[in-house]
N, C-alpha and C positions, 0 to 999 in steps of 0.2 A: 505426589511427592511423599516420599518416606522418611519419618521421623524415627531417631534413634533413641531407644528406651534410656532413661535418666537411671536406671536402677543398676548402680554398679557394684554392690555390696552383695557378695554371693555367698551363702552357706557351702561350705564343704562338705557337709554332710549329705544334706538333702537337696542340694542346687534351687533353694528357694532364693529369689532375689529381693533386694530392701533397697530403698532410695537413701537410707542414712546408716552410718555406723554404729549410731545409738540403737536403731531397730534391730540391727544384725545381732548386736551385743545381748539385747533382750530376747531375741529368738533363741539363740544359743544357749543362754541361761535358762530358760523357761522350758523350751522344747526338748531340748538335749542334757540338759542338767550339766553343761559344760562350766568347768572352772574357769571364773574370769579371773584376768590379773590386772591389778590396777600401777599407776606412775605412783612412786612414793613421794613425788613434789607437789603434782598438780592433781591428782586423783583420776585422771582420764583412764578409762577402761580398753582393755584389749583381751584377744581372744588367744593369742599365742604368746609368750615369752619373748620370742625373738622380735615382734612387732614391738614390745614395750623396751626393748634395750635399743632399738631402732630411733624410736620417739626420744628416749633420753638422750641419746648421741648428737641427734639433728636438733633437738628443741632446747634441752635444757644446758647441754655442755655449750652449745653455740653463745648461749647467753652469758655464760660464766668466762667464755673466752672474750668475748666482745667486751664486756666489763673490766678485763685483764687490760685489753690494749687500748681501751678507752683512757685511761688515765695516763698513759705515755706521751 
């Protein structure tokens, strides 16, 4: 029986795999000295600005939209 690897976070520079997003962020910061961007609301860290923007749209704007419609 073959088990699949749970390591799903891949470094795009050297192809090293990590089990958590936090481990990948740490690797990018320490090994590659890559600039990390943070969400202004919750301080979650991202490797790419496009990922931060997606996070803001999906997480924070959804919460704001829910609050607006909750009062109706």
